[in-house]
N, C-alpha and C positions, 0 to 999 in steps of 0.2 A: 643211304639210298643210292642205288645205282643210277648213273647219269649216262644217257645214250644220245648221240647225235646221228641223225639219219640224213645222208646227203644223196638226194635223188631228184632229178628234174621232174619226175612224176610225183606230185604231192600225194597221190593216192597210196603210193607205196609206204610212205612214212606214217600216214594215218592208219593204214591197215595194220602195220606192225605195232603201232601204239595201241590199237584196239585189242590186239591179241594179248597184250600185257596189262590190260586195264585193271586187273585185280592184283597186280604186283607192285611192290614199292620201287618203281622205276620212273624216272623223270626223263621225258623225251624233248629234244630240240630238233628243229627241221631246218634244212637248207636246200635250195633248189639249183644253185649255181656254185661254181668253184670259189668265186669271190665271196659269196655269202658264207660259205663253209669256212674259208680261211679267216674271215672276219670274226668267227666264233671261237677260234682256236685259243684265244686268251683265257677261255673258260676251261675248267677241268672236266673231262669226260672219262668215263671208264671204258666205254666202247664207242667206236665210230663206224657206222655202217655206210659204205660208199658204193654207189653204182659208177663204174668206170665210164659209162656213157652218159654224159651230162649235156646233151644237145651239142652245142658248138664247143663245149668245154671238155677237158680231159680229166676224168676222175683220178688218174694216176698222179696228176699234178697236186691234187688235194692230199693224197697219201704222202707224197714227197714233202709237202709243207708240214704235215703232221710230224714227220720225222725231224725236219729242220727246227720246229718249234719245241723240240724235246718233250713232246707229249708222251705220257705214259699209257695212253689209251690203246686198247687192243683194236686192230683194224680188221673188219670183216667186209669182204667184197660181195655184194649181191647184185648180179647183173645177168643179162641175157647173152652176153658174149661168151661163147663156148669154144675157145681156141687154146691150143697149147701155149702160144706166144703170150697171151694175156695171163694165163694161169702162172706161167713161169715168172713173168714180170711181177706178179703179185707176191711170189715167193721172195724175189730179190728185194722187194720193198717191205717185207716183213709182215704181210697179212697173215692172220691166224686161221682164216677160213675163206673159202670161195664157194658161194652158194648161187646156183643157177635159177633164173626166172624162167617160167613161172614156178613158184614154190607152194607147197602145201603149208597151211598155217601150223599144223602140228609139227612139221619138220623143222621150220625155222624157229619155232618156239623152243623145241628141244635143243637145237644147236646153240641158240643164244643163252639159254639157261645154263647149259654146260660150260660155256665160256665164262659166264659170270661166276659160276662155282669154281672153275679152274683158276680164275684170276684171284680168288680169295684164298685158295688153299695151296696153290703151287708157286714155283719160282719163275713162271713165265714172265718175261719182260718185253717191253716194246723195243724196237731197234735203237731208239734214242737212249733208253735206259741201259741197254747192253753196251752201246758205245761208251757210256759214262763209266761202266764197270771196267771195260777194257782200258780206258784212258787212265784210271786210277792205278792200274797195274803198270802202264807205261811210265807214269810219273815215278813210280817206285823203282822201276828198272833203270831209269835215267840217274836217279839219286845213288843207287847202289852200283851203277856201271855194269849191270848184268844184261845178258840177252834174255829174250823170252819167246815163248811159242804160243800162238793163238790158232785154234782150229775150229772147224765146223763139221758136224756130221748130220746128214739128213737121211731119213728113212722114207722110202716111197713104195708104192704098190708096183710089183713087176708087171702085172697084166695091164695096168693103166697108170703110167707114171704121173699123169696129170690129175689123178683122183686124190681127193683129200683122204688121208688115212687116219682112221680113229686109233687112238693110242691103245692098242690091244695089250693084254698081259705080257705078250712076247716082247713088244717094243718097250713097255715100261720096265720089264726085267733087264733088257739090254741097257737102257739108260741108267738104271739103278746100279748095274755092275760097272758101267763106265764112271759113274759118280764115285763109287767106292775106290776104283783104281786111281782116280785123280787125287782124291783127298788123302789117300793112303800112300801117295807117291810110288805107285806100282808100275808106272808106264815106262820107266827107264830101269832096266835090270841092274840090280845091286846098287841102287841109288835111292836115298831118302832126303836129298838135299833141297829139292825144289818144292815150292809151295804151289798148290793147284786150286783152281776154282772152276765150277761149271755153272752155266746159265741155260735154262730152257729157252728155246727160240720157237717162233711160230712154225706151223706146218711140220711137226715132228722133227725139229732140229735141236741140236745140242751144241752149245759153244763151250770150248775147252780152253782155259787160260792157264799157262804154266810159266811161273817165274823161274829165273836162273837156269834156263835150259839153253845150251849152246846150239849153234847151227849144226854142229857135227852130231848132235844127239837127236836131231829131227827124224832121221830115218828110223831109229829105234822106236820112237814114240808112234810114228805112223804105222809101223809094222805091228806094234802091240794092239793099237786100236783096231786095225784091220783084222787081226787074228781074233779079237774079241767079237767083232761084228759077224765074222764068218761062223764062229762057233754058235752064236746066239740066233742069227738070222738065216744061216745057210739051210737050204732045202725047205724054206718057207715061202710064203707068197710075197715076202718083202725083200727089197734090195736096199742098197745104201750108197751114198756118195760122200766123200770127205775131202777137205782141203785144209792145209796147214800153212801158216806163214811164220817164218822166223824173223823177229824184229830185233834190230832195225834193218837187217840185211835184205829182206824181200818185200819191202814196202816203199813206194815212191813218196816223196815229201808231200805231194798234193793228194794222196789217196787216204781213204779211211779204211780201217781194218775190216770192219763188218761189211762194208759195201764191196770191198775187194773179194772177200771170201764168198759172199752171196753171188757175186757176178760169176765167179769161177764155178760155183755149184750150179748156177743157172745154165751155164754153157754145157756142163756135163749132162744135166738132166735133159736139156734140149736135144742133145745128140742121141738120146735113147730112142730106138725105133720100136 
């Protein structure tokens, strides 16, 4: 049974969403304040729906706590705040969707059902789960005394960079080609020595983790990924942003890999006019 937590200062929102899914095997919990929501995070939820406007509270604080509690729940923002700043902050915190109020019942129903299906059939992970995957590779690199490369690629709509992009066949094809290149060690010409892994991230993002890749090889990797993105997405309605970090060279001791990458992506997307 799918478990969903709705965090909204207006109780009617939670009851309305619950009513929409009354004929589905979904268990709902409600919270109207950030403290109440945070107090429920010891329980396991599949999806957490958060309004970033919680009266005097900040819904982004709840999302941050979800991340800190290593929750595997997918976060969906449902709010009346329609600003680029809020949307991009949602990207940085790993939300998988940003739905504006007022919403139609059929619209939000379709959105949530799709996320439930995707969570069951895809490799999409929460920010905490992605950090865990990255950390395991870092542990390995420390033991083997090798460098590694971690990157993020985000696809967005050129006409409206703040719009949630549905994973079209074109985007799926691009990510599938990227997966193949990583797992087949094709991102460094004439090299098959590195081991790669990819992880789907929210909002049309892909995390790329490459073990045993030196800082001197970073330029080749970035060039190959960019070439692939241009070939697949060029002359389409989609654009892309990417950032890569070579570890341990390009990360401060007090920084997290995923947070650093998403911050850089956030800055890139925010600058798009």
